[in-house]
Backbone as a chain_set.jsonl record, in Angstrom:
{"seq": "MYAKQYELTLPADYDMKTIRKRVAEGGHVLDDRPGLGMKAYAIRERGVHGSPVNQYAPFYLWNDTGAMARFLVGRGGFQNIVRDFGRPVARHWTGIACHAGPARTAPPRAASRRLTAVPCDADPEGTGLGLSVLIERETEQLHRLSRREGVHTAALAVDPHHWQLLRFVLWADASAQDHDATEHYEVLHLSAPGLGDLPEGRTW", "coords": {"N": [[4.971, -12.112, -2.605], [3.129, -10.048, -0.44], [0.482, -7.91, 0.361], [-0.503, -5.477, 2.779], [-2.632, -3.458, 4.785], [-3.735, -1.209, 7.251], [-6.228, 1.0, 8.48], [-6.53, 3.832, 10.346], [-8.952, 5.781, 11.199], [-9.38, 8.981, 12.275], [-10.635, 11.439, 14.692], [-12.35, 14.395, 13.444], [-11.263, 16.749, 14.41], [-8.772, 16.012, 15.171], [-5.374, 16.368, 16.022], [-3.054, 16.145, 13.675], [-0.387, 16.413, 13.977], [0.377, 14.827, 16.025], [0.507, 12.242, 14.97], [2.472, 12.673, 13.08], [4.638, 13.214, 14.758], [4.82, 10.746, 16.062], [5.616, 9.048, 13.974], [8.025, 10.278, 13.235], [9.552, 9.786, 15.5], [9.463, 7.004, 15.835], [9.461, 5.708, 13.381], [11.707, 4.528, 12.278], [11.98, 2.015, 13.326], [11.27, -0.274, 11.893], [13.083, -0.291, 9.881], [15.032, -2.173, 9.429], [13.736, -4.621, 9.413], [13.501, -8.066, 9.128], [12.178, -9.85, 6.342], [10.352, -7.928, 5.574], [9.341, -6.123, 2.805], [8.665, -3.407, 2.258], [7.451, -0.593, 4.14], [5.171, 1.937, 3.989], [4.644, 4.851, 5.627], [1.828, 6.177, 5.722], [-0.426, 8.922, 5.508], [-3.63, 10.57, 5.618], [-4.965, 13.802, 5.524], [-7.539, 15.717, 6.77], [-9.276, 17.738, 4.499], [-7.068, 18.193, 2.921], [-5.794, 17.703, -0.278], [-8.301, 16.851, -1.026], [-9.158, 15.034, 0.893], [-11.604, 13.572, 2.999], [-11.227, 12.898, 5.609], [-9.227, 12.573, 8.636], [-6.539, 10.448, 8.81], [-4.507, 7.664, 9.604], [-2.703, 5.453, 7.796], [-0.88, 3.03, 7.339], [0.964, 1.245, 4.867], [1.988, -1.917, 3.685], [4.337, -4.016, 2.007], [5.12, -7.282, 1.995], [7.756, -9.645, 1.894], [7.899, -12.06, 3.126], [5.547, -14.091, 4.47], [5.467, -15.271, 6.952], [6.979, -13.548, 8.508], [5.28, -11.374, 8.392], [3.115, -12.401, 9.828], [4.3, -12.679, 12.33], [4.722, -9.975, 12.934], [2.056, -9.139, 13.217], [0.808, -10.844, 15.182], [2.706, -11.912, 16.845], [4.014, -10.427, 18.831], [5.433, -8.558, 17.39], [5.278, -5.855, 16.843], [2.79, -4.778, 16.08], [1.272, -4.71, 18.334], [1.654, -2.268, 19.51], [0.102, -0.481, 18.07], [-2.43, -1.545, 18.677], [-2.455, -1.096, 21.427], [-2.46, 1.717, 21.563], [-4.492, 2.649, 19.889], [-6.527, 0.814, 19.706], [-7.723, -2.258, 18.168], [-7.397, -2.377, 14.8], [-8.999, -3.314, 11.668], [-7.048, -5.337, 9.65], [-6.414, -5.175, 6.481], [-5.731, -7.299, 3.697], [-3.924, -8.465, 0.812], [-3.208, -10.625, -1.929], [-0.198, -10.607, -3.706], [0.145, -9.516, -7.08], [1.642, -8.168, -9.05], [4.618, -6.175, -9.327], [6.571, -3.24, -9.667], [9.612, -1.466, -10.046], [10.003, 2.002, -10.209], [11.093, 4.899, -12.185], [11.936, 6.685, -10.221], [12.946, 5.258, -8.078], [15.153, 5.497, -6.378], [14.742, 7.812, -4.964], [13.404, 9.391, -2.02], [10.078, 8.553, -1.268], [7.294, 10.783, -1.288], [4.619, 10.842, -1.496], [1.627, 8.884, -2.007], [-0.592, 6.863, -3.923], [-3.728, 5.226, -4.046], [-5.762, 2.789, -5.536], [-8.761, 1.249, -5.272], [-10.751, -1.252, -6.514], [-13.675, -3.062, -7.333], [-13.817, -6.414, -8.474], [-15.742, -7.104, -11.182], [-18.859, -8.896, -11.101], [-19.639, -9.945, -13.495], [-17.336, -10.602, -14.892], [-16.627, -12.511, -16.676], [-17.68, -12.718, -19.459], [-17.787, -14.409, -21.691], [-18.069, -16.9, -20.698], [-16.006, -18.738, -20.288], [-14.545, -19.125, -18.048], [-12.187, -17.842, -17.858], [-12.281, -15.149, -17.669], [-11.523, -13.619, -15.415], [-8.752, -13.937, -15.441], [-8.109, -12.628, -17.826], [-8.875, -10.022, -17.156], [-7.048, -9.49, -15.052], [-4.617, -9.671, -16.398], [-4.859, -7.467, -18.08], [-4.951, -5.387, -16.182], [-2.445, -5.74, -15.068], [-0.757, -5.052, -17.179], [-1.46, -2.36, -17.433], [-0.496, -1.423, -15.007], [2.235, -1.79, -15.417], [2.725, 0.08, -17.455], [2.063, 2.445, -16.078], [4.045, 2.42, -14.119], [6.307, 3.276, -15.401], [6.196, 5.956, -15.56], [7.43, 9.267, -14.993], [8.614, 10.052, -11.778], [7.525, 7.944, -10.379], [8.039, 5.767, -7.74], [7.599, 3.1, -6.689], [5.366, 0.627, -7.843], [2.524, -1.336, -7.278], [0.386, -4.192, -7.623], [-2.381, -5.98, -6.411], [-4.594, -8.593, -5.178], [-7.645, -9.215, -3.484], [-9.025, -12.135, -2.79], [-11.18, -12.832, -1.278], [-13.101, -10.778, -0.97], [-13.078, -10.135, -3.586], [-11.553, -7.948, -4.812], [-9.538, -5.498, -6.318], [-6.374, -4.049, -5.766], [-4.421, -1.235, -6.342], [-1.414, 0.226, -5.662], [0.67, 2.975, -5.437], [3.779, 4.481, -5.026], [5.138, 7.741, -4.896], [7.657, 10.076, -5.812], [7.231, 12.778, -5.908], [5.32, 15.228, -4.172], [2.766, 15.65, -5.111], [0.857, 13.293, -6.228], [0.458, 12.007, -9.377], [-1.895, 10.466, -10.194], [-4.672, 9.963, -11.589], [-6.703, 8.156, -11.547], [-6.877, 7.216, -9.042], [-8.396, 6.235, -5.945], [-7.82, 7.104, -3.432], [-5.54, 9.454, -2.005], [-2.369, 9.924, -0.486], [-0.129, 11.333, 1.946], [3.254, 10.567, 2.41], [5.108, 9.879, 5.175], [7.381, 8.544, 5.948], [9.547, 5.946, 4.774], [10.103, 2.655, 5.376], [12.267, 0.305, 4.206], [13.578, -2.349, 4.13], [13.702, -4.712, 2.613], [13.362, -3.934, -0.004], [14.718, -4.317, -2.433], [14.337, -6.999, -2.766], [11.745, -7.388, -3.483], [9.477, -8.649, -5.958], [10.062, -8.172, -9.463], [7.967, -7.19, -11.871], [5.435, -9.533, -12.914], [4.17, -11.705, -10.391], [3.782, -14.381, -10.702]], "CA": [[4.695, -10.757, -2.126], [1.824, -9.923, 0.202], [0.198, -6.523, 0.721], [-1.324, -5.316, 3.978], [-2.86, -2.074, 5.189], [-4.804, -0.917, 8.202], [-6.59, 2.405, 8.419], [-7.0, 4.416, 11.598], [-9.664, 7.027, 10.922], [-9.296, 9.758, 13.513], [-11.648, 12.505, 14.764], [-12.172, 15.509, 12.512], [-10.435, 17.791, 15.028], [-7.54, 15.376, 15.675], [-4.146, 17.071, 15.64], [-2.229, 15.174, 12.951], [1.003, 16.539, 14.416], [0.621, 13.689, 16.918], [0.936, 11.129, 14.113], [3.763, 13.046, 12.497], [5.643, 13.025, 15.798], [4.933, 9.308, 16.291], [6.417, 8.475, 12.888], [9.376, 10.84, 13.314], [10.274, 9.182, 16.617], [9.501, 5.546, 15.811], [9.382, 5.133, 12.042], [12.923, 3.795, 11.924], [12.014, 0.714, 14.007], [11.165, -1.355, 10.913], [14.025, -0.055, 8.776], [15.842, -3.374, 9.184], [12.9, -5.765, 9.779], [13.593, -9.185, 8.182], [10.954, -10.29, 5.695], [9.559, -6.799, 5.117], [9.793, -5.431, 1.605], [8.604, -1.975, 2.551], [6.309, -0.029, 4.843], [4.975, 3.361, 3.751], [3.909, 5.484, 6.717], [0.949, 7.034, 4.935], [-1.512, 9.61, 6.211], [-4.516, 11.511, 4.926], [-5.318, 14.892, 6.424], [-8.837, 16.272, 6.387], [-9.224, 18.987, 3.756], [-5.861, 18.245, 2.09], [-5.937, 16.856, -1.473], [-9.649, 16.325, -1.112], [-9.469, 14.002, 1.879], [-12.69, 13.916, 3.922], [-10.925, 12.372, 6.942], [-7.88, 12.407, 9.17], [-6.337, 9.005, 8.813], [-3.182, 7.054, 9.563], [-2.98, 4.254, 7.011], [0.364, 2.42, 6.879], [0.843, 0.23, 3.813], [3.124, -2.836, 3.72], [4.572, -5.126, 1.087], [5.941, -8.278, 2.689], [8.366, -10.733, 1.148], [7.793, -13.269, 3.934], [4.277, -14.042, 5.2], [5.755, -15.62, 8.342], [7.395, -12.302, 9.16], [4.064, -10.576, 8.53], [2.353, -12.979, 10.937], [4.991, -12.317, 13.581], [4.432, -8.573, 13.196], [0.666, -8.98, 13.627], [0.342, -11.604, 16.353], [3.81, -12.493, 17.593], [4.729, -9.365, 19.549], [6.386, -7.996, 16.438], [5.123, -4.42, 16.681], [1.397, -4.376, 15.933], [0.685, -4.501, 19.666], [1.727, -0.844, 19.841], [-1.095, 0.112, 17.483], [-3.564, -2.011, 19.477], [-2.376, -0.405, 22.726], [-2.701, 3.155, 21.483], [-5.667, 3.021, 19.094], [-7.456, -0.294, 19.544], [-7.316, -3.188, 17.111], [-8.073, -2.106, 13.528], [-9.03, -4.365, 10.652], [-5.849, -5.359, 8.811], [-6.769, -5.693, 5.162], [-4.565, -7.907, 3.054], [-4.111, -8.821, -0.592], [-2.159, -11.428, -2.545], [0.514, -9.84, -4.721], [0.006, -9.884, -8.483], [2.761, -7.607, -9.813], [5.321, -5.065, -8.684], [7.576, -2.643, -10.549], [10.399, -0.308, -9.628], [9.834, 3.122, -11.127], [12.281, 5.713, -12.452], [12.334, 7.429, -9.027], [13.124, 4.284, -6.996], [16.21, 5.9, -5.433], [14.331, 9.02, -4.249], [12.448, 9.107, -0.938], [8.713, 8.88, -1.684], [6.609, 11.799, -0.495], [3.178, 10.675, -1.662], [1.169, 7.581, -2.487], [-1.963, 6.809, -4.423], [-4.335, 3.9, -3.955], [-7.017, 2.584, -6.26], [-9.463, 0.025, -4.915], [-11.865, -1.496, -7.418], [-14.282, -4.385, -7.235], [-13.823, -7.26, -9.664], [-17.169, -7.234, -11.488], [-19.415, -10.261, -11.098], [-19.76, -10.401, -14.881], [-15.999, -10.484, -15.485], [-16.405, -13.641, -17.582], [-18.847, -12.653, -20.353], [-17.795, -15.495, -22.677], [-18.351, -18.152, -20.02], [-14.875, -19.671, -20.397], [-13.861, -19.225, -16.767], [-10.905, -17.135, -17.964], [-12.499, -13.707, -17.637], [-10.715, -13.021, -14.354], [-7.365, -13.916, -15.913], [-7.999, -11.57, -18.829], [-8.923, -8.763, -16.419], [-5.792, -9.312, -14.317], [-3.556, -9.395, -17.368], [-5.03, -6.082, -18.516], [-4.541, -4.533, -15.068], [-0.99, -5.88, -14.924], [-0.133, -4.239, -18.232], [-1.666, -0.958, -17.07], [0.452, -1.123, -13.923], [3.563, -1.684, -16.008], [2.813, 1.378, -18.131], [2.071, 3.485, -15.055], [5.31, 2.379, -13.375], [7.366, 3.909, -16.177], [6.017, 7.402, -15.546], [8.378, 10.032, -14.179], [8.184, 10.287, -10.408], [7.069, 6.726, -9.715], [9.029, 5.048, -6.943], [7.222, 1.686, -6.734], [3.957, 0.402, -8.172], [2.166, -2.718, -6.958], [-0.982, -4.635, -7.865], [-2.68, -7.148, -5.577], [-6.003, -8.974, -5.222], [-8.294, -9.814, -2.325], [-9.932, -13.122, -3.36], [-12.347, -13.0, -0.414], [-14.078, -9.772, -1.387], [-12.83, -9.914, -5.01], [-11.222, -6.537, -4.929], [-8.187, -5.224, -6.8], [-5.669, -2.926, -5.153], [-3.227, -0.678, -6.984], [-0.775, 1.17, -4.744], [1.835, 3.57, -6.097], [4.563, 5.478, -4.292], [5.597, 8.814, -5.774], [8.696, 10.946, -5.259], [6.668, 14.123, -5.843], [4.239, 15.329, -3.194], [1.482, 15.591, -5.811], [0.811, 12.029, -6.969], [-0.292, 12.213, -10.617], [-2.662, 9.251, -10.477], [-6.034, 10.495, -11.647], [-7.649, 7.059, -11.335], [-6.791, 6.782, -7.645], [-9.541, 6.492, -5.068], [-7.267, 7.797, -2.271], [-4.182, 10.004, -2.085], [-1.739, 9.974, 0.832], [1.207, 11.855, 2.179], [4.122, 9.54, 2.991], [5.991, 10.514, 6.157], [8.635, 7.784, 6.055], [9.527, 4.635, 4.132], [11.013, 1.598, 5.823], [12.38, -0.522, 3.007], [14.72, -3.252, 4.283], [13.736, -5.732, 1.569], [12.835, -3.352, -1.238], [15.368, -4.953, -3.577], [13.897, -8.388, -2.872], [10.408, -7.453, -4.04], [9.532, -9.137, -7.348], [9.976, -7.203, -10.543], [7.024, -7.726, -12.838], [4.413, -10.44, -12.402], [4.659, -12.576, -9.302], [3.519, -15.783, -10.999]], "C": [[3.28, -10.699, -1.575], [1.645, -8.479, 0.651], [-0.711, -6.479, 1.936], [-1.468, -3.828, 4.278], [-3.944, -2.03, 6.256], [-4.992, 0.592, 8.24], [-7.154, 2.854, 9.765], [-7.627, 5.757, 11.272], [-9.865, 7.766, 12.239], [-10.344, 10.869, 13.523], [-11.311, 13.684, 13.85], [-11.269, 16.599, 13.082], [-9.121, 17.226, 15.58], [-6.327, 16.146, 15.159], [-3.196, 16.07, 14.988], [-0.742, 15.345, 13.256], [1.372, 15.394, 15.359], [1.113, 12.489, 16.127], [2.296, 11.44, 13.503], [4.893, 12.841, 13.512], [5.877, 11.542, 16.052], [5.84, 8.667, 15.231], [7.848, 8.989, 12.956], [10.206, 10.156, 14.392], [10.433, 7.668, 16.481], [9.504, 4.893, 14.448], [10.567, 4.28, 11.647], [12.929, 2.364, 12.451], [11.982, -0.453, 13.019], [12.147, -1.21, 9.75], [14.894, -1.264, 8.464], [15.061, -4.652, 9.512], [13.019, -6.88, 8.725], [12.222, -9.556, 7.623], [10.07, -9.182, 5.167], [10.167, -6.217, 3.851], [9.819, -3.936, 1.84], [7.367, -1.669, 3.369], [6.279, 1.468, 4.559], [4.105, 3.913, 4.878], [3.027, 6.569, 6.097], [-0.134, 7.664, 5.806], [-2.389, 10.349, 5.205], [-4.928, 12.561, 5.953], [-6.576, 15.577, 5.907], [-8.679, 17.627, 5.701], [-8.014, 19.138, 2.857], [-6.007, 17.244, 0.957], [-7.296, 16.16, -1.511], [-10.015, 15.264, -0.093], [-10.6, 14.445, 2.803], [-12.375, 13.557, 5.368], [-9.476, 12.621, 7.326], [-7.645, 10.917, 9.321], [-4.844, 8.661, 8.801], [-3.378, 5.691, 8.924], [-1.703, 3.624, 6.475], [0.105, 1.308, 5.872], [2.139, -0.585, 3.771], [3.149, -3.728, 2.484], [5.552, -6.069, 1.775], [6.504, -9.292, 1.703], [8.142, -12.079, 1.825], [6.51, -13.199, 4.758], [4.452, -14.474, 6.654], [6.179, -14.396, 9.136], [6.197, -11.373, 9.343], [3.226, -11.086, 9.701], [2.984, -12.622, 12.274], [4.711, -10.866, 13.939], [3.024, -8.409, 13.775], [0.355, -9.614, 14.974], [1.462, -12.15, 17.232], [4.654, -11.486, 18.341], [5.777, -8.694, 18.664], [6.237, -6.516, 16.187], [3.692, -3.943, 16.612], [0.728, -4.114, 17.282], [0.726, -3.032, 20.08], [0.524, -0.077, 19.271], [-2.319, -0.258, 18.319], [-3.615, -1.272, 20.816], [-2.852, 1.043, 22.632], [-4.006, 3.532, 20.784], [-6.769, 1.963, 19.101], [-7.041, -1.137, 18.344], [-8.076, -2.909, 15.817], [-8.152, -3.359, 12.659], [-7.758, -4.245, 9.816], [-6.217, -6.0, 7.476], [-5.523, -6.268, 4.505], [-4.941, -8.434, 1.676], [-2.927, -9.683, -1.058], [-1.526, -10.65, -3.687], [0.341, -10.408, -6.113], [1.21, -9.421, -9.293], [3.364, -6.454, -9.033], [6.39, -4.552, -9.643], [8.313, -1.526, -9.824], [10.228, 0.775, -10.668], [11.118, 3.895, -11.323], [12.801, 6.445, -11.217], [12.58, 6.505, -7.837], [14.158, 4.753, -5.972], [15.845, 7.154, -4.636], [13.381, 8.652, -3.114], [11.038, 9.469, -1.382], [8.057, 9.867, -0.729], [5.091, 11.653, -0.555], [2.883, 9.257, -2.126], [-0.248, 7.723, -3.004], [-2.445, 5.373, -4.336], [-5.6, 3.877, -4.8], [-7.567, 1.23, -5.851], [-10.661, -0.121, -5.838], [-12.374, -2.916, -7.221], [-14.117, -5.127, -8.557], [-15.29, -7.519, -10.005], [-17.626, -8.688, -11.528], [-19.498, -10.831, -12.5], [-18.422, -10.296, -15.612], [-15.702, -11.595, -16.481], [-17.551, -13.723, -18.6], [-18.92, -13.798, -21.351], [-18.012, -16.86, -22.032], [-17.244, -19.183, -20.097], [-14.219, -19.945, -19.047], [-12.56, -18.449, -16.734], [-11.062, -15.618, -17.895], [-11.662, -13.002, -16.587], [-9.259, -12.902, -14.79], [-7.145, -12.806, -16.927], [-7.992, -10.201, -18.152], [-7.6, -8.494, -15.72], [-4.646, -9.005, -15.268], [-3.641, -7.951, -17.873], [-4.575, -5.113, -17.425], [-3.027, -4.566, -14.862], [-0.261, -5.044, -15.961], [-0.301, -2.757, -17.946], [-0.712, -0.528, -15.964], [1.848, -0.927, -14.485], [3.735, -0.336, -16.711], [2.89, 2.515, -17.122], [3.424, 3.565, -14.361], [6.447, 3.074, -14.111], [7.248, 5.436, -16.192], [7.033, 8.066, -14.617], [7.79, 10.261, -12.791], [7.702, 9.068, -9.669], [8.238, 6.057, -9.002], [8.786, 3.541, -7.048], [5.74, 1.595, -7.04], [3.639, -1.077, -7.956], [0.687, -2.954, -7.243], [-1.212, -5.898, -7.055], [-4.187, -7.396, -5.599], [-6.439, -9.571, -3.888], [-9.311, -10.817, -2.862], [-11.107, -13.468, -2.456], [-13.463, -12.057, -0.86], [-13.992, -9.47, -2.879], [-12.685, -8.422, -5.3], [-9.768, -6.412, -5.382], [-7.635, -3.979, -6.125], [-4.516, -2.516, -6.048], [-2.675, 0.384, -6.052], [0.514, 1.649, -5.389], [2.482, 4.589, -5.17], [5.152, 6.469, -5.29], [6.657, 9.656, -5.062], [8.189, 12.365, -5.08], [5.485, 14.135, -4.88], [2.861, 15.282, -3.839], [1.468, 14.354, -6.707], [-0.088, 12.189, -8.193], [-0.999, 10.922, -11.046], [-4.14, 9.634, -10.426], [-7.094, 9.413, -11.456], [-7.71, 6.627, -9.873], [-8.076, 7.096, -6.897], [-9.103, 7.199, -3.784], [-5.861, 8.305, -2.591], [-3.65, 10.191, -0.665], [-0.466, 10.816, 0.792], [2.019, 10.745, 2.833], [5.138, 10.23, 3.894], [7.351, 9.833, 6.245], [8.459, 6.486, 5.284], [10.565, 3.751, 4.789], [11.088, 0.59, 4.695], [13.551, -1.499, 3.102], [14.834, -4.292, 3.183], [13.209, -5.221, 0.249], [13.423, -4.04, -2.47], [14.964, -6.403, -3.774], [12.463, -8.52, -3.375], [10.488, -7.913, -5.493], [9.472, -7.988, -8.321], [9.105, -7.808, -11.639], [5.996, -8.627, -12.16], [4.995, -11.373, -11.359], [4.374, -14.049, -9.562], [4.049, -16.143, -12.366]], "O": [[2.347, -11.236, -2.173], [2.546, -7.892, 1.249], [-1.58, -7.334, 2.105], [-0.547, -3.042, 4.053], [-4.948, -2.736, 6.165], [-4.045, 1.358, 8.059], [-8.143, 2.304, 10.249], [-6.926, 6.753, 11.09], [-10.447, 7.236, 13.186], [-10.887, 11.209, 12.472], [-10.149, 13.933, 13.528], [-10.586, 17.296, 12.331], [-8.439, 17.887, 16.364], [-6.274, 16.524, 13.989], [-2.601, 15.239, 15.675], [0.074, 14.521, 12.844], [2.544, 15.035, 15.476], [2.033, 11.794, 16.558], [3.164, 10.571, 13.423], [5.97, 12.355, 13.164], [7.019, 11.124, 16.237], [6.711, 7.857, 15.548], [8.789, 8.221, 12.756], [11.411, 9.964, 14.229], [11.42, 7.105, 16.953], [9.544, 3.667, 14.346], [10.454, 3.41, 10.783], [13.791, 1.574, 12.067], [12.586, -1.497, 13.267], [12.048, -1.926, 8.754], [15.435, -1.374, 7.363], [15.667, -5.667, 9.856], [12.678, -6.667, 7.562], [11.228, -9.571, 8.35], [9.142, -9.439, 4.4], [11.345, -5.864, 3.817], [10.842, -3.278, 1.652], [6.367, -2.383, 3.305], [7.239, 2.183, 4.849], [2.964, 3.487, 5.055], [3.434, 7.724, 5.969], [-0.679, 7.032, 6.71], [-1.958, 10.701, 4.107], [-5.205, 12.239, 7.108], [-6.652, 15.965, 4.741], [-8.045, 18.539, 6.231], [-7.927, 20.106, 2.102], [-6.308, 16.073, 1.192], [-7.415, 15.024, -1.971], [-11.077, 14.651, -0.2], [-10.572, 15.556, 3.331], [-13.158, 13.869, 6.265], [-8.616, 12.849, 6.475], [-8.468, 10.208, 9.9], [-4.044, 9.274, 8.095], [-4.127, 4.862, 9.441], [-1.459, 3.674, 5.269], [-0.843, 0.534, 6.005], [3.237, -0.031, 3.816], [2.104, -4.14, 1.982], [6.678, -5.686, 2.095], [5.809, -9.74, 0.791], [8.19, -13.121, 1.171], [6.387, -12.351, 5.643], [3.659, -14.078, 7.508], [5.79, -14.226, 10.292], [6.112, -10.661, 10.345], [2.691, -10.294, 10.477], [2.284, -12.301, 13.235], [4.487, -10.547, 15.107], [2.82, -7.636, 14.711], [-0.291, -8.993, 15.817], [1.195, -12.782, 18.254], [5.865, -11.659, 18.476], [6.855, -8.316, 19.122], [6.991, -5.954, 15.393], [3.392, -2.826, 17.034], [-0.261, -3.386, 17.362], [-0.075, -2.597, 20.907], [0.002, 0.844, 19.898], [-3.145, 0.599, 18.636], [-4.686, -0.874, 21.276], [-3.559, 1.531, 23.514], [-4.568, 4.597, 21.043], [-7.844, 2.2, 18.551], [-6.127, -0.778, 17.602], [-9.275, -3.175, 15.74], [-7.448, -4.34, 12.899], [-7.434, -3.162, 9.329], [-6.316, -7.223, 7.369], [-4.409, -5.791, 4.724], [-6.088, -8.794, 1.408], [-1.792, -9.482, -0.625], [-2.227, -10.098, -4.535], [0.383, -11.622, -6.313], [1.74, -10.167, -10.117], [2.708, -5.84, -8.191], [7.035, -5.332, -10.343], [7.714, -0.744, -9.085], [10.298, 0.511, -11.868], [12.131, 3.584, -10.696], [13.981, 6.794, -11.161], [12.436, 6.935, -6.692], [14.033, 4.422, -4.793], [16.575, 7.522, -3.716], [12.623, 7.69, -3.239], [10.815, 10.592, -1.834], [8.243, 9.792, 0.486], [4.367, 12.26, 0.234], [3.771, 8.533, -2.576], [-1.001, 8.596, -2.573], [-1.678, 4.429, -4.527], [-6.399, 4.813, -4.782], [-6.928, 0.197, -6.053], [-11.492, 0.782, -5.933], [-11.603, -3.843, -6.976], [-14.259, -4.54, -9.629], [-16.012, -8.098, -9.194], [-16.883, -9.583, -11.931], [-19.435, -12.046, -12.687], [-18.372, -9.949, -16.793], [-14.623, -11.614, -17.073], [-18.308, -14.694, -18.6], [-20.009, -14.132, -21.817], [-18.127, -17.866, -22.732], [-17.506, -20.381, -19.983], [-13.431, -20.881, -18.913], [-11.895, -18.396, -15.699], [-10.084, -14.885, -18.044], [-11.145, -11.912, -16.832], [-8.611, -11.886, -14.539], [-6.121, -12.122, -16.898], [-7.208, -9.325, -18.517], [-7.083, -7.379, -15.79], [-3.796, -8.166, -14.969], [-2.617, -7.295, -18.067], [-3.89, -4.13, -17.712], [-2.411, -3.554, -14.527], [0.742, -4.401, -15.652], [0.616, -1.973, -18.19], [-0.187, 0.585, -15.979], [2.563, -0.009, -14.083], [4.774, 0.311, -16.574], [3.684, 3.441, -17.284], [3.898, 4.657, -14.048], [7.453, 3.426, -13.495], [8.093, 6.124, -16.764], [7.436, 7.503, -13.599], [6.621, 10.618, -12.649], [7.486, 9.125, -8.458], [9.29, 5.816, -9.594], [9.677, 2.795, -7.454], [4.949, 2.4, -6.549], [4.384, -1.954, -8.393], [-0.144, -2.054, -7.124], [-0.356, -6.781, -7.01], [-4.963, -6.523, -5.988], [-5.703, -10.326, -3.252], [-10.366, -10.407, -3.346], [-11.941, -14.3, -2.815], [-14.599, -12.47, -1.093], [-14.748, -8.641, -3.387], [-13.529, -7.767, -5.912], [-8.887, -7.122, -4.897], [-8.34, -2.987, -5.94], [-3.721, -3.358, -6.466], [-3.375, 1.33, -5.691], [1.341, 0.851, -5.829], [1.808, 5.449, -4.603], [5.601, 6.097, -6.373], [6.561, 9.913, -3.862], [8.659, 13.084, -4.199], [4.739, 13.16, -4.791], [1.886, 14.912, -3.185], [2.008, 14.374, -7.813], [-1.276, 12.478, -8.052], [-0.732, 10.37, -12.113], [-4.767, 9.627, -9.367], [-8.262, 9.727, -11.226], [-8.51, 5.764, -9.512], [-8.753, 8.085, -7.177], [-9.925, 7.827, -3.117], [-5.104, 7.681, -3.335], [-4.392, 10.569, 0.242], [0.172, 10.979, -0.248], [1.517, 10.055, 3.72], [5.928, 11.058, 3.44], [8.352, 10.469, 6.577], [7.342, 5.983, 5.157], [11.758, 4.053, 4.767], [10.056, 0.07, 4.269], [14.431, -1.483, 2.241], [15.939, -4.717, 2.847], [12.664, -5.992, -0.541], [12.708, -4.312, -3.435], [15.219, -6.98, -4.832], [12.006, -9.626, -3.664], [11.456, -7.603, -6.187], [8.891, -6.944, -8.026], [9.466, -8.812, -12.253], [5.728, -8.487, -10.966], [6.156, -11.774, -11.435], [4.693, -14.889, -8.721], [3.921, -17.29, -12.795]]}, "num_chains": 1, "name": "protein.A"}
């Protein structure tokens, strides 16, 4: 499993109806994309749920990194974003764990994201295992969170370049009850051709 997200931060006076229309008209294109676990068409709207920005921030979980590469550089769809908005940074993370929640069969309406830095002093005992202990703790927290009512899917991933942990949760309710989140999103559409192929639990 591999996670990817790019963020298009738009002007403060941008009419987000333009993004809503874009997703309504074209969101179905990836509904049957081979290798894709899911794509959440996520937005933040300035002044809504505390968001300081207008932003289009699609989030992906891929089952096949070759399919992800084709999407990005092989005329697989990303060229439409580049054409219309310029080329954004595509952040990516290696999957650590994923869980189906009690609301897996409901269409998600919201998402929450928590980005946290892995502390430099994550190995206080000097064994070299501090990172593993941290990840195991985060994995267990994800598992507990995934059992909460309203959770559609919960995923944990790591960026080993910047040493950053990502927790992304889809919620069936429009008000995502994730108080630890650093960002909250509205989900306009979910393309989920390989949702059932995503790992359940730890990916290693």
